[in-house]
C-alpha positions in Angstrom: 0.1 0.0 0.1 1.4 3.4 -1.0 2.1 5.8 1.8 -0.3 9.0 2.1 1.6 12.3 1.7 1.3 12.9 5.6 3.5 9.6 6.1 6.2 10.8 3.8 6.3 14.2 5.3 6.8 12.5 9.0 9.4 9.9 7.3 11.5 13.0 6.1 11.0 14.3 9.5 12.6 11.5 10.7 15.2 11.3 8.4 16.4 14.5 8.4 16.7 14.0 12.5 19.1 11.0 11.9 21.3 13.3 10.2 24.5 15.1 11.8 24.6 18.2 11.1 28.1 19.3 9.3 30.6 17.4 7.4 31.4 13.7 8.3 33.8 12.6 10.6 36.3 11.1 8.1 36.6 14.7 6.1 38.6 16.2 8.8 41.4 13.4 8.2 41.1 13.6 4.7 41.9 17.7 4.2 44.6 17.2 7.1 46.2 14.2 4.8 45.9 17.2 1.8 47.1 20.1 3.3 50.2 17.9 4.7 50.5 17.1 0.7 50.2 20.4 0.0 52.7 21.5 2.4 55.2 18.6 0.8 55.2 19.5 -2.8 55.6 23.5 -1.8 58.2 22.1 0.8 60.2 20.3 -2.9 59.5 23.2 -5.2 61.2 25.7 -2.8 64.0 23.6 -2.4 64.6 22.5 -6.0 66.5 24.2 -9.0 64.7 24.5 -12.3 67.2 23.4 -15.0 65.7 26.4 -18.1 67.3 24.1 -20.9 65.4 20.9 -20.2 62.3 23.0 -19.6 62.4 24.7 -22.9 63.4 21.5 -24.7 59.8 20.3 -22.6 57.8 23.4 -23.9 59.0 22.8 -27.2 58.5 19.5 -27.3 54.9 19.7 -25.8 54.4 23.0 -29.0 55.2 20.3 -31.5 53.3 17.1 -30.3 50.0 19.9 -30.5 50.8 21.4 -33.5 51.3 24.7 -32.0 55.3 25.8 -32.1 55.3 28.7 -35.0 58.8 29.3 -36.0 59.4 33.2 -36.1 61.9 34.6 -39.1 65.2 35.4 -38.0 64.5 35.1 -34.5 67.1 34.5 -31.6 68.3 30.8 -30.9 67.0 29.4 -27.0 68.6 27.7 -24.5 67.5 24.3 -25.9 68.5 25.4 -29.7 71.9 26.4 -28.6 72.5 22.7 -26.5 71.1 20.7 -29.8 73.8 22.7 -31.8 76.8 22.1 -29.3 75.9 18.5 -28.8 75.9 18.0 -32.6 79.4 19.8 -32.9 80.5 17.4 -30.0 79.3 14.7 -32.0 81.3 15.2 -35.0 84.3 15.7 -33.4 87.0 12.6 -33.0 87.9 11.1 -29.6 91.3 11.9 -28.2 93.0 8.9 -28.6 95.0 9.4 -25.1 92.0 9.5 -23.4 89.2 7.4 -24.8 87.3 10.7 -24.4 85.7 13.9 -26.5 88.0 16.8 -25.6 84.6 18.9 -25.4 81.5 18.8 -23.3 78.0 19.9 -23.2 76.1 20.5 -20.0 73.2 21.9 -18.9 72.4 23.7 -15.2 69.9 26.3 -13.5 72.8 28.7 -15.0 72.8 28.1 -18.7 74.0 25.5 -21.3 78.0 25.3 -20.8 80.6 23.9 -23.1 83.6 22.3 -21.3 86.9 22.4 -23.2 89.9 20.3 -21.9 92.5 22.2 -21.2 95.4 20.4 -22.5 94.4 21.0 -25.8 93.5 24.2 -25.2 96.6 25.9 -23.9 100.5 24.7 -23.3 101.4 23.3 -19.8 101.5 26.3 -17.2 100.5 29.0 -20.0 97.9 31.3 -21.2 98.8 31.1 -24.4 95.7 28.9 -26.7 96.8 26.0 -29.4 95.9 26.3 -33.0 93.8 23.1 -32.1 91.3 25.6 -29.8 90.7 28.0 -32.2 89.5 25.5 -34.4 87.1 24.7 -31.7 86.4 28.5 -30.8 85.3 28.9 -34.7 82.5 26.6 -34.6 81.3 27.7 -31.8 81.1 31.3 -32.9 78.2 31.0 -35.2 76.4 30.0 -32.2 76.7 32.8 -30.0 76.2 35.3 -33.1 72.7 33.4 -33.8 72.3 33.9 -29.9 71.0 36.8 -27.6 72.7 35.2 -24.4 75.6 36.7 -22.4 78.5 34.4 -22.5 80.6 33.7 -19.5 84.3 32.2 -20.0 85.7 30.1 -17.0 89.0 28.9 -16.0 89.6 26.2 -14.3 92.7 23.8 -13.3 93.6 20.9 -11.0 95.2 21.0 -7.9 98.7 20.7 -8.8 100.8 23.7 -7.4 102.8 25.4 -10.3 106.6 25.0 -10.6 108.6 27.5 -8.9 109.7 28.8 -12.0 105.8 29.9 -13.6 105.3 31.2 -9.7 106.6 34.5 -10.9 104.1 35.3 -13.5 101.2 33.1 -12.0 101.3 33.1 -8.0 98.5 30.4 -7.9 96.1 28.7 -10.1 93.9 31.3 -9.2 95.9 33.9 -11.7 96.8 31.2 -14.5 92.7 29.9 -14.4 91.8 33.6 -14.9 94.6 34.5 -17.8 93.0 31.4 -19.2 89.7 33.1 -18.8 90.7 36.4 -20.0 92.9 35.3 -23.5 89.5 33.0 -24.6 87.9 36.2 -24.3 90.2 38.2 -26.3 90.2 35.7 -28.4 86.5 35.7 -29.0 86.6 39.6 -29.1 88.7 38.9 -31.9 86.3 36.5 -33.7 83.7 39.5 -33.9 81.8 38.9 -30.5 80.9 41.7 -28.8 83.2 42.2 -25.6 79.9 43.7 -23.6 78.3 40.1 -23.6 81.2 38.5 -22.2 82.7 38.5 -18.7 85.9 36.4 -17.7 86.1 34.5 -14.5 89.0 32.1 -12.9 88.0 29.6 -10.2 91.7 28.1 -9.7 90.9 23.9 -8.7 88.1 25.2 -6.2 85.5 23.9 -8.8 86.0 20.2 -9.7 84.4 18.9 -12.9 82.6 16.3 -11.4 81.5 17.5 -8.3 77.5 17.2 -8.0 75.8 19.9 -6.6 74.4 18.5 -3.2 78.3 18.0 -2.2 79.8 20.9 0.2 82.5 22.6 -0.9 86.1 21.8 0.8 89.3 21.2 0.4 89.1 17.8 1.6 86.6 17.8 -1.6 88.8 19.5 -3.8 91.6 16.3 -3.6 89.0 13.9 -3.6 88.4 15.1 -7.5 92.0 15.5 -7.7 93.2 11.9 -6.5 94.3 10.7 -10.0 95.6 11.8 -13.2 92.4 10.9 -15.1 90.5 13.2 -12.5 93.2 16.3 -12.7 93.1 16.2 -16.7 88.8 16.4 -16.2 89.4 19.6 -13.8 92.1 21.0 -16.5 88.9 23.0 -18.7 88.0 26.0 -20.0 83.5 26.3 -20.1 82.0 28.7 -22.0 78.6 29.3 -20.6 75.4 30.5 -22.8 73.9 32.0 -19.2 70.0 32.3 -18.7 68.6 35.5 -18.0 68.5 36.4 -14.8 64.2 37.2 -13.5 63.5 36.9 -17.2 62.3 34.1 -19.3 64.1 31.5 -20.9 63.0 30.8 -24.1 62.0 32.9 -28.0 60.2 36.0 -27.8 60.1 39.1 -30.4 61.3 41.3 -28.5 64.7 39.3 -28.1 65.1 39.2 -31.6 65.5 42.8 -31.6 68.0 43.1 -28.9 70.0 40.9 -31.6 70.5 43.4 -34.5 73.9 44.6 -33.2 75.6 41.2 -33.0 
């Protein structure tokens, strides 16, 4: 027998009396868990460092997949493009018969795109005078410099060995030698047509080992750890040319950035 309208109203009032006001009890625990997860991911984002080159490559890849990447004629190269061009240059190079490795290495970091060149093929021992082989490599990099708008940092690095006393008259320590080598590369790049206002020269001596991890605290013991054999020392003797990511600005291609390259 169907319930009457009066009986339906009584059932509704009875049901409403059985339901507690407010949210169910489990919802409080769920909200606490979500808040903790949110705080955890915010903390991860705060302590992490973003590699702008990988970010640019990811954006370019996503643009291609959805068909939205548009090429602008005469635009400046992005950091992602610079990495690809540099990597292509390295792939075409022959392996050093002494070390079994290629003399040039391309890496990316939050700082930008770095082209590391072994000092053993770049400079004579204990000298800031460049070898002919280095000029050949530099000439391959210059076109990429000219097609980009990024600032260029030239960094000199040495191993931990102290210079012979005969050389200490000119270079009292590895600081002076690494700085002189960086300055020599800058002068060479200027002679090849790079604007001097885009360049900076820095000498680090032996204090930035090539294979040091970003999580490792720099110390004298760490420097010795990464200079404990001839192979490590050879890797540490290098010149690095870094295309610097913009500080605080967008990384990528913009129509405004292409106008800035008119003088280069």
